[in-house]
Structure formats: structure tokens, C-alpha cells
C-alpha positions in Angstrom: 11.7 5.5 0.3 8.5 3.7 -0.5 5.6 2.6 1.6 2.5 0.8 0.4 -1.0 -0.2 1.5 -3.8 -2.3 0.1 -7.5 -1.9 0.5 -9.6 -5.0 0.3 -13.1 -5.7 1.6 -13.0 -2.8 4.1 -9.7 -3.7 5.5 -6.4 -1.9 5.0 -3.2 -3.9 4.9 0.0 -1.9 5.7 3.0 -4.1 5.2 6.6 -3.2 6.1 8.5 -2.6 2.8 12.0 -3.7 2.7 14.6 -3.3 -0.1 16.3 -6.3 -1.7 18.9 -5.0 -4.1 17.1 -2.3 -6.0 13.6 -3.9 -5.5 11.1 -3.0 -2.9 9.5 -6.0 -1.2 6.5 -6.2 1.1 7.4 -8.1 4.3 6.3 -8.8 7.8 5.1 -7.3 10.0 1.8 -6.3 8.3 -0.7 -4.2 10.1 -4.3 -5.2 9.4 -6.7 -2.3 10.2 -10.4 -1.7 9.4 -10.6 1.2 7.0 -13.0 3.1 9.4 -10.4 3.0 12.2 -8.6 6.3 11.4 -6.5 6.3 14.6 -5.4 2.7 14.0 -4.4 3.6 10.4 -2.5 6.6 11.6 -0.5 4.4 14.0 0.1 1.7 11.4 1.4 4.2 8.8 3.6 6.0 11.4 5.1 2.7 12.6 5.9 1.5 9.0 7.3 4.9 8.0 9.4 5.0 11.2 11.1 1.7 10.2 12.1 3.0 6.8 12.9 0.4 4.1 15.1 -2.2 5.9 17.6 -3.9 3.6 17.0 -7.6 2.8 19.5 -10.2 1.8 19.6 -11.2 -1.9 17.9 -14.5 -2.5 19.3 -17.5 -4.3 16.6 -19.5 -6.1 12.9 -18.8 -6.0 11.3 -15.9 -4.3 8.8 -16.8 -1.6 5.1 -16.2 -2.3 3.9 -12.7 -1.7 3.3 -12.1 2.0 -0.1 -10.5 1.3 -1.6 -13.9 0.4 -1.1 -15.0 4.0 -2.8 -11.9 5.5 -5.7 -11.8 3.0 -6.2 -15.6 3.0 -6.1 -15.7 -0.7 -4.6 -18.6 -2.6 -3.0 -16.8 -5.5 -1.8 -13.3 -6.6 -4.7 -13.2 -9.2 -7.2 -13.9 -6.4 -5.6 -11.2 -4.2 -5.6 -8.4 -6.8 -9.3 -9.0 -7.7 -11.1 -6.3 -5.7 -7.9 -4.9 -4.1 -6.8 -1.3 -4.5 -3.3 -0.1 -3.7 -1.6 3.2 -3.0 2.0 4.1 -2.3 3.6 6.9 -0.3 6.8 7.8 -2.0 9.5 10.1 -0.5 12.0 11.5 -3.0 14.3 14.3 -1.9 12.2 15.2 1.1 9.1 15.5 -1.1 6.2 13.2 -0.4 3.6 12.0 -2.9 0.7 9.6 -2.8 0.3 7.4 -5.9 -2.8 5.4 -6.7 -2.5 2.4 -9.0 -4.5 0.8 -11.7 -4.7 -3.0 -12.2 -3.2 -4.2 -15.5 -4.6 -7.2 -17.4 -1.5 -9.3 -16.4 -2.2 -8.8 -12.7 0.4 -6.2 -12.0 -0.3 -2.6 -10.9 0.7 0.5 -12.8 0.8 4.1 -11.5 -2.4 6.0 -12.0 -1.2 9.4 -13.1 -4.7 10.8 -12.5 -4.4 9.8 -8.9 -1.1 11.2 -7.9 -0.8 13.8 -5.2 2.5 15.7 -4.8 3.0 17.6 -1.6 5.2 20.7 -1.2 8.8 20.1 0.1 8.9 19.9 3.9 5.2 18.7 4.2 4.8 17.0 7.6 4.4 13.2 7.2 1.3 13.3 9.4 -0.4 15.5 6.8 0.4 12.9 4.1 -0.9 10.1 6.3 -4.1 12.0 7.0 -4.7 12.6 3.3 -4.1 8.9 2.5 -6.6 7.9 5.2 -9.2 10.2 3.6 -8.5 8.6 0.2 -8.8 5.1 1.6 -12.1 5.8 3.4 -13.5 7.5 0.3 -12.5 4.5 -1.9 -14.1 2.1 0.6 -17.4 4.1 0.6 -17.4 4.3 -3.2 -16.7 0.5 -3.6 -19.3 -0.5 -1.1 -22.0 0.8 -3.4 -20.9 -1.4 -6.4 -19.2 -4.7 -7.0 -15.4 -5.0 -6.9 -13.8 -4.4 -10.2 -10.4 -3.9 -11.7 -9.3 -0.2 -11.7 
């Protein structure tokens, strides 16, 4: 299982993540929550995790544009990723981990192995969500003091 969120300009975007074949895809609905709203973030993450990763039909032809462009009102993927940070919650064999990402020059994200938090087996999902909220709020505070940059 995989869940993702994006932090951009003090707003956290928490999309539903579906699975098309072997590929995870962000989809609607997308929760849009101010980073300072801890309770709103808790609800958004709990709701998305409660849905799991719904299966999506395979596409013939072109893939639609990334759903995040609509929610962030950006015109392109390149514009979206500028100043955006992203984290995943991954669940593998009942083990949760939070994985931060670095922006590559080609506009894609790669796992940031220095910002990966592995939780012991059986850790309550609420504890994982609380830790991610802390990470998001700290990142927002750190970025408000300097211009947006690629990580």
C-alpha cells in the first residue's frame, strides 16, 4: 500500500492513490488542508488510508494530465514540482514507513534515503500519521524562512 501527500505554499494536498496495473496513480478525491490544521490533516490521512489503493482500469492511449495540476492551479508538471515537497506512507508486510523525496533535474522525485522513517511492526497508523504531520509542519516552518528550492 502507498499513500502520498504534497506540501506547497503552506497547503497539504492528500490525494487518493489508486493502482493501475502495477503503477500507483494519484486520483480524486484530493483533500486540501492548510499545514497548520493538524486535526484536518489527521482526518484527511485517515480517510485516504481507509480507502486503500482502489484498482483502476488500464488505459488505452494517452494518460490524463496529473490530477495535482487541477488542485494546485498550475499549468504543467514542471510548475507544480517547483517549490513542492512530497512524502509517502508505505505499508509493506504490516510495517509502515514514511519516505521523503528529492526532486531530480528531470522533474521526477526520488526517495531521499536520509529522510526515511521505518516504524516497528504493528505500529498504530495514527502514530505514523502524527509523525508525518510533525514532518510537514516542520518543513513548512523551515521553508517559510527561505525561498522555495528543489530538494
